[in-house]
C-alpha positions in Angstrom: 87.3 71.2 291.2 85.4 74.0 291.6 86.7 77.7 291.5 88.0 78.9 294.9 86.7 82.1 294.3 83.3 81.1 294.0 83.1 80.0 297.4 80.6 81.1 299.6 83.0 81.7 302.2 85.5 83.5 299.7 82.5 86.0 298.9 82.2 86.9 302.7 86.0 87.6 303.1 85.8 89.5 299.7 82.6 91.7 300.5 84.3 92.2 304.3 87.8 93.0 303.4 86.5 95.5 300.3 83.9 97.3 303.0 87.2 97.9 305.1 89.9 98.5 302.6 88.0 100.8 300.6 85.7 102.4 303.1 87.5 102.7 306.0 85.3 105.9 307.5 82.3 103.4 307.6 84.2 102.0 310.3 85.4 105.1 312.2 89.0 104.6 310.8 91.1 106.7 308.7 92.0 106.6 305.2 95.6 106.8 304.9 96.8 106.1 301.3 100.1 106.3 301.6 100.5 103.0 304.2 97.3 101.4 303.1 98.3 97.4 302.1 97.5 96.3 298.8 94.3 94.8 298.8 95.6 91.2 298.3 97.7 91.4 301.5 94.7 92.4 303.5 92.7 89.6 302.2 95.5 87.3 303.2 95.8 88.9 307.2 92.4 88.5 307.6 92.4 84.8 306.4 95.1 84.2 308.8 92.7 85.1 311.9 90.5 82.7 313.6 87.9 85.5 314.0 86.3 85.1 310.5 86.5 81.1 310.8 84.2 81.4 313.8 81.7 83.7 311.7 82.0 81.1 308.9 81.2 77.9 311.3 78.4 79.9 313.3 76.9 80.9 309.6 77.0 77.0 308.8 75.5 75.8 311.8 72.4 78.2 311.3 71.9 76.9 307.9 72.4 73.3 308.7 69.6 70.7 309.3 69.2 69.7 312.6 70.5 66.2 311.8 74.0 67.4 310.9 74.2 69.9 313.9 73.5 66.8 316.3 76.3 64.9 314.4 78.7 67.8 314.5 77.9 68.2 318.5 78.4 64.6 318.8 81.8 64.6 317.6 82.7 66.4 320.9 81.9 63.7 323.1 83.7 60.3 323.3 80.9 58.1 324.8 77.6 59.6 326.0 76.3 61.0 322.4 73.5 63.2 322.9 70.5 63.6 320.7 70.0 67.0 319.9 67.0 66.8 317.7 65.6 70.2 318.7 66.5 73.3 317.1 69.3 75.2 318.6 69.2 79.0 318.3 72.4 81.0 317.6 72.9 83.6 320.9 75.2 86.0 321.6 75.5 87.1 325.3 76.8 90.9 325.0 73.9 91.6 322.4 71.0 89.1 323.9 71.7 89.6 327.9 74.3 92.0 328.8 76.5 94.1 327.1 78.5 95.1 330.2 80.1 91.7 330.3 83.7 92.0 329.6 85.5 88.9 331.2 84.4 86.3 328.7 82.7 85.6 324.9 82.6 82.1 323.4 83.3 81.5 320.0 79.9 80.3 319.4 76.9 79.6 321.8 73.9 77.3 320.7 70.7 77.1 322.8 67.4 75.7 322.9 64.9 75.4 326.2 66.9 72.9 328.1 70.3 73.2 326.7 73.0 75.8 326.8 76.1 74.9 324.6 79.3 77.4 324.2 82.1 76.3 321.9 85.8 77.3 321.7 87.6 77.2 318.5 91.4 77.1 318.5 93.5 77.2 315.3 97.1 78.3 317.0 96.8 79.6 320.3 97.0 76.8 323.5 94.2 76.5 325.9 94.6 77.3 329.6 92.5 76.8 332.7 92.1 80.6 333.1 89.8 80.6 330.0 88.0 77.7 331.1 87.0 79.7 334.3 85.6 82.3 332.4 83.4 80.0 330.6 82.3 78.5 333.8 81.6 82.3 335.2 80.0 83.3 332.2 77.8 79.9 332.3 76.8 81.1 336.2 76.1 84.6 335.1 73.9 83.4 332.3 71.7 81.5 334.6 71.3 84.3 337.1 70.5 87.0 334.5 67.6 84.7 333.0 66.8 83.4 336.2 67.2 79.8 334.9 69.4 76.8 334.7 70.0 74.6 331.7 72.0 72.1 330.8 75.5 73.3 330.5 78.1 72.2 327.7 81.5 73.2 326.6 83.1 72.2 323.5 86.7 72.3 322.8 87.9 72.4 318.8 91.7 72.1 318.3 94.0 72.1 315.8 96.0 69.1 317.7 94.5 66.7 320.2 93.2 68.0 323.5 96.7 67.8 325.8 98.9 68.8 323.1 96.8 72.0 323.0 97.3 72.7 326.2 99.5 75.4 327.9 103.0 72.9 329.1 102.5 74.2 332.7 99.3 72.9 333.3 99.1 69.6 331.5 100.9 67.7 334.3 98.1 69.0 336.9 95.2 68.3 334.5 95.8 65.3 332.5 96.8 62.9 335.4 95.0 59.4 334.4 95.4 59.8 330.8 95.4 62.4 327.6 91.4 62.4 327.5 89.2 65.3 328.2 87.6 63.5 331.2 90.6 64.6 333.0 89.6 68.4 332.5 86.1 68.0 334.1 87.3 66.3 337.1 89.7 68.6 337.8 87.2 71.4 337.9 84.7 69.7 340.1 87.3 69.0 342.6 89.6 72.8 342.3 88.7 75.9 344.0 86.6 78.4 341.5 89.2 80.5 340.0 88.5 84.3 339.7 89.3 86.1 336.5 91.4 89.2 336.6 88.7 91.5 334.7 86.2 90.4 337.4 85.5 92.3 340.4 85.8 90.5 343.7 81.9 91.3 344.3 80.9 90.0 340.8 83.2 86.7 341.8 81.4 86.1 345.2 78.2 86.9 343.9 78.4 84.0 340.9 80.5 81.1 342.9 78.1 79.2 344.4 76.4 79.2 341.0 79.5 78.5 339.5 79.7 75.5 341.4 76.2 73.9 340.7 77.6 74.5 336.6 80.9 72.5 337.2 78.2 69.8 338.8 76.5 69.5 335.9 79.0 70.5 333.2 79.7 68.3 329.8 83.1 68.9 328.8 83.9 67.7 325.1 86.7 68.2 323.1 87.6 67.4 319.2 89.7 68.4 316.3 89.5 70.2 313.2 90.7 67.0 311.3 87.7 64.9 312.9 85.4 67.4 312.1 86.4 67.5 308.5 86.0 63.7 308.3 82.5 63.9 309.6 81.3 66.7 307.1 83.2 64.8 304.6 81.4 61.7 305.0 77.8 63.8 305.0 78.8 65.1 301.6 79.5 62.0 300.2 76.3 60.8 301.4 74.9 63.7 300.1 76.4 62.8 296.7 75.1 59.5 296.8 71.2 60.4 297.0 69.0 61.5 294.6 69.9 64.9 293.6 67.5 67.8 294.2 68.0 71.6 294.4 68.1 71.7 298.3 70.9 68.9 297.9 72.8 71.0 295.6 72.8 73.8 298.3 74.1 71.4 300.7 76.8 70.6 298.5 78.0 73.8 298.2 77.5 74.5 301.9 79.6 71.7 303.1 82.0 71.7 300.7 83.2 75.2 300.5 83.1 74.7 304.1 85.8 71.7 304.2 87.9 73.8 301.2 88.1 76.9 303.7 89.7 74.3 306.4 91.7 73.0 303.7 93.2 76.2 303.1 93.5 77.2 306.6 95.6 73.7 306.8 93.6 72.4 309.4 92.9 69.1 308.4 96.0 66.6 308.7 
């Protein structure tokens, strides 16, 4: 097994923690030697947070070839497989479209000329309807801001199966027929559109009609970290079974280090 410290994921963490730990003034933070945690403790705390993992997966989705990205996205879709054969671009709404939006920010946004994909990743916290409605409203706002509609996807990546990852008080009103993600889409299409507390009433009424279009055209998918891990392991095994080149060696490092990060975080059953 390769040295974990040699992993590109670990290197990212080390450089980030070193920057904050040894040069807090670069981030507008005060230096406090009396209360400073040891470097290794800071590193361990960072590794427990979800945000660094989001960054690791986003970097991977930028580097992976289109075929692997398409396979990754199809892990979320039970029946209707989609050929995401075009080049998908990572987007950031707050940077690319509007810096003033405060009510939602997906963990990952992928986009091509016909498609817009939001991915929400959960490690420990449960999902709830208020978060889903925020993404519906953000998709609506994006359509209006760019004056064009793209096929919307909302993909949920969780530690547990989707029903078990949902807040208990909402399970019985969503998962009526079975435990599948299709129940959530049925609920959204038939429910009254909900306003986020952080959204003004004027903004809500401006977006409401477009939000209805989003619900009517939305594809929702769900999968678990274990299933994603199995997919990447299959790709890694195929890669190692092929004639080795310099590029396949790079792919091996990228995928194997990503899988090791999943294991380090105990995401794989």
